N, C-alpha and C positions, 0 to 999 in steps of 0.2 A: 818379964818385958813382953809387949805385943807390939806388932807392926800395923800401923794404920796408913790407908791411902787418903791424902787430903787433895781432893781434886778441885782445880778452879775452874769454874763454869764462865763461859763466854756466850752472848747472845747474838745470833745472825742478825746483820744489819744494825747493830747498835755498836757505837764507837766505844772502845773500851777506856779510852782517855779523851777528855775535852780539849787538850792541847798538847803539843809537842813537849813543852815544859812539864806538864803532868806526867806524861808518859816517862820522861827521863827521871824524874823524881821518884815514881814507882819502881823503876828498874833499880836505882839506888837502894830504895827501902827493902826491895826483895833481897839484893845482894847482902844487906845488913842482916835480914832475918836469916838467911842461908848461912852466913857466918855464925851466928848465935846458935842454930841448930847444931852445926858442926863442933863448935866449942864446947856445947851442952852434952855432946856425945850421943845425940838421939837422930842425927842425919843418916839415912840409908841411901837415898837417891832423890834426885828431883830433875825436872825438866820442862821446857816450855815447849808446845806443839805449835806447828803450822796450822792454818785454818783448815776445819773439817772438810772443805770443798777440795782439797788436794788428797784426801784419803783414797785408798784402794780397799774394796772389800774381797777377801778371799774365801770362798767357800768350797772346801775341799770334802764335804761330806758324801758327794755323788760318785759316779764312776769317773766324771771327768771334773777338772778343778775350774770353777767358774769365777772369773774377775769381774768386777763391777767398779765403777768411778763413783766417788763421793762417799759420804758417811754412810754407815750401815743404818743408823737410826734415823727416821722421818721426823726430826725434830728441829726447833730452832736453837735450842742450847746444846753446846758442844763443850767437851773437856779443852780447855785451852793450855793447861800446864797442871803439874801436879808435885807433890812431895811424898816421899814415903819415909815415916819416922818411925822408931822404936822406942816406945814409952812405956811406963808401968800401967796405965789404965786409960780409959776412954776419956776421963776428966781431964787428963794431961794433954790427950790429942785434941780435945775440944779447945783448950786454952792456946795451943799452937796454931790451930786452925783460926781462931779469932785475930792471932797476931798476923798470920799469914795474909787472911783476909784483908785486914787493914794495910798491910804493905803492898799488895797487888792491887788494891782496889777492886776486888772482885769476890763473887760468892764462892765459898769453900764447903764441899761436901765431905764429910768423914766416914769412912767405912773401914772396919777391921778386915784383916785377912784372915782367911780360915786357919784353924789350928791344923798343924803338920800332926797326922795321925801316928806317924813313925817316931815322933819325939817323946 
């Protein structure tokens, strides 16, 4: 089994849902998807994030810690939420990403976690 990060992307200035009803339906659909992941035994963790403009960037690489407001990346696309799943292979992760994308009505990026060299 391998763990994958399924990241949901949001675009600055673009409404995620065209209506309140569509948003509520998406939330319900994501709840159903989350329950499926848990029932199938592939769920590790998931969460939604506040908008990127409330982020704080911490740089502790110098002699003093530097804190700055806002997202680290100068991009209009930011992670809005994610799932971490433990599945047999990339194909399984891609199938789940397609289901998650449909449920949340957003684009999902799939990335594997690095292997643990101690394992």
